[in-house]
N, C-alpha and C positions, 0 to 999 in steps of 0.2 A: 416310546415303547421299543425295546430291542427284540428283534426276532432272532432266535437261535438257529443254528444250522439244522439241528434236529426238527424244529417247528417248521423251517422251510422245506426240508425234505418230505415231512408229513403232508404239507399243503400241495406240494408237487405231486405227490402220490395220489392224493384225493383228486386233483385236477387232472390227472393223467398227463403231466408235463414231463418231459425228459429234459432235466437241467444238468448241464455239464458243471464239473467240479469247479472250474474257474469262474463260473457265472454265479455260483451260490452267494458269495460274499456281496456282489453288486446287487442281487435281487433281494437279499436280506436288508440291505441298507435302504433300498428303494421302498420295500413294503413297510419297514419301520417309520420312514419318513410320511408315508400315507397314513398310517395309524396315528402318528402324532398330530397330524393335521386334523383328523376326526376327533382327537381329544380336545383340540382348541374349539371346534364346532360345537362339541357338547357343553362347553362353558357359556355359550351365548344364551342370553335371556330371551326365551321365545314366548314369554307369557302374553297372552292377547293376540298371538299370530295363529290365524286359523289354518288347519292343515288343508293342503291341496294336493290334487293328483296331476295337474297340469297348469302351466302358467297361463295359458289361453283358455277361454271358456269355449271349448269346441264340443261339437255334437255329431255323432255319426249320421251321415245322410245315406240312407239306404232305400233303394228302390223297392216297390212291392214285389213279393214273391209270386209271380203268376206261373201257372202251369201252361205249357204249350207243347205240342208234339213236334219234335224236330225231325224225326224220320219215322216213316211207317214201318210197321213189322215186316211187311213184304219187301221193302227196299233193303232193310238191314239183312234179311234172310237172303236176298239175292246177292249181297256182297260177301257173304260168309263162304269160307273155303269148303266146309262140309256141313250138311244139314241132315237131321234125322228126326222125323215126327215134328216137323216145324220148329226145331230147336237147333242152335248151333252146336255141333259136335266138336269136342275138344279132346285132347290127349288126357288120359287118366292121371291124376295126381298121386293117388295112393293105390299102387298096384303091386302085387307080390311078383317078385322076379325069380 
Protein backbone atom coordinates (compact mmCIF):
# COMPACT_ATOMS: atom_id res chain seq x y z
CA UNK A 1 0.00 0.00 0.00
CA UNK A 2 1.46 3.33 -1.04
CA UNK A 3 0.98 6.33 1.25
CA UNK A 4 0.71 9.59 -0.62
CA UNK A 5 2.33 12.81 0.50
CA UNK A 6 -1.13 14.27 1.25
CA UNK A 7 -2.05 11.25 3.42
CA UNK A 8 1.26 11.53 5.29
CA UNK A 9 0.72 15.24 5.91
CA UNK A 10 -2.80 14.46 7.16
CA UNK A 11 -1.46 11.78 9.54
CA UNK A 12 1.24 14.13 10.79
CA UNK A 13 -1.32 16.85 11.42
CA UNK A 14 -3.55 14.42 13.36
CA UNK A 15 -0.59 13.19 15.43
CA UNK A 16 0.69 16.75 15.84
CA UNK A 17 4.06 15.84 14.34
CA UNK A 18 6.17 18.42 12.61
CA UNK A 19 7.70 16.66 9.61
CA UNK A 20 10.29 18.38 7.48
CA UNK A 21 9.90 18.31 3.72
CA UNK A 22 13.01 16.13 3.22
CA UNK A 23 11.67 13.53 5.70
CA UNK A 24 8.26 13.08 4.08
CA UNK A 25 9.35 10.63 1.37
CA UNK A 26 11.30 8.48 3.85
CA UNK A 27 8.38 8.33 6.31
CA UNK A 28 5.88 7.58 3.54
CA UNK A 29 8.00 4.59 2.45
CA UNK A 30 8.34 3.32 6.02
CA UNK A 31 4.62 3.61 6.79
CA UNK A 32 3.81 1.92 3.48
CA UNK A 33 6.10 -0.99 4.41
CA UNK A 34 4.39 -1.34 7.79
CA UNK A 35 0.94 -1.38 6.19
CA UNK A 36 2.10 -3.98 3.66
CA UNK A 37 3.24 -6.18 6.54
CA UNK A 38 -0.20 -5.89 8.16
CA UNK A 39 -1.70 -6.98 4.85
CA UNK A 40 0.45 -10.15 5.06
CA UNK A 41 -0.71 -10.76 8.63
CA UNK A 42 -4.36 -10.46 7.57
CA UNK A 43 -3.83 -13.34 5.12
CA UNK A 44 -2.88 -15.78 7.92
CA UNK A 45 -5.39 -18.49 8.78
CA UNK A 46 -6.34 -17.93 12.41
CA UNK A 47 -9.30 -20.31 12.63
CA UNK A 48 -9.20 -22.20 15.89
CA UNK A 49 -6.85 -19.69 17.51
CA UNK A 50 -8.37 -18.27 20.67
CA UNK A 51 -7.99 -14.52 21.20
CA UNK A 52 -5.83 -13.48 24.08
CA UNK A 53 -4.92 -10.23 25.76
CA UNK A 54 -1.56 -11.33 27.13
CA UNK A 55 0.89 -14.13 26.37
CA UNK A 56 1.28 -15.02 30.06
CA UNK A 57 -1.57 -15.87 32.39
CA UNK A 58 -1.05 -12.94 34.73
CA UNK A 59 -3.29 -11.65 37.46
CA UNK A 60 -3.11 -8.39 39.38
CA UNK A 61 -2.05 -8.94 42.97
CA UNK A 62 -3.51 -6.15 45.03
CA UNK A 63 -3.33 -5.61 48.74
CA UNK A 64 -6.56 -4.98 50.59
CA UNK A 65 -7.51 -1.33 50.80
CA UNK A 66 -7.47 -0.48 54.47
CA UNK A 67 -8.20 2.89 55.98
CA UNK A 68 -5.70 4.23 58.45
CA UNK A 69 -5.05 7.68 59.81
CA UNK A 70 -1.70 9.01 58.66
CA UNK A 71 -1.77 12.39 60.37
CA UNK A 72 -4.11 13.79 62.96
CA UNK A 73 -6.03 16.93 62.10
CA UNK A 74 -4.18 18.79 64.87
CA UNK A 75 -0.78 17.85 63.41
CA UNK A 76 -1.82 18.97 59.90
CA UNK A 77 -3.21 22.25 61.21
CA UNK A 78 -0.03 22.83 63.23
CA UNK A 79 2.01 22.62 60.00
CA UNK A 80 -0.27 24.91 57.96
CA UNK A 81 1.00 28.44 57.25
CA UNK A 82 -2.40 30.05 58.00
CA UNK A 83 -5.46 28.75 59.86
CA UNK A 84 -8.96 30.14 60.20
CA UNK A 85 -11.72 28.35 62.17
CA UNK A 86 -9.69 25.08 62.24
CA UNK A 87 -9.33 25.15 58.44
CA UNK A 88 -6.25 25.78 56.33
CA UNK A 89 -6.50 29.27 54.84
CA UNK A 90 -5.35 29.60 51.23
CA UNK A 91 -5.36 32.38 48.66
CA UNK A 92 -8.61 32.83 46.77
CA UNK A 93 -8.77 31.31 43.32
CA UNK A 94 -11.64 33.31 41.89
CA UNK A 95 -11.33 36.90 43.00
CA UNK A 96 -12.31 40.06 41.16
CA UNK A 97 -9.42 42.46 40.82
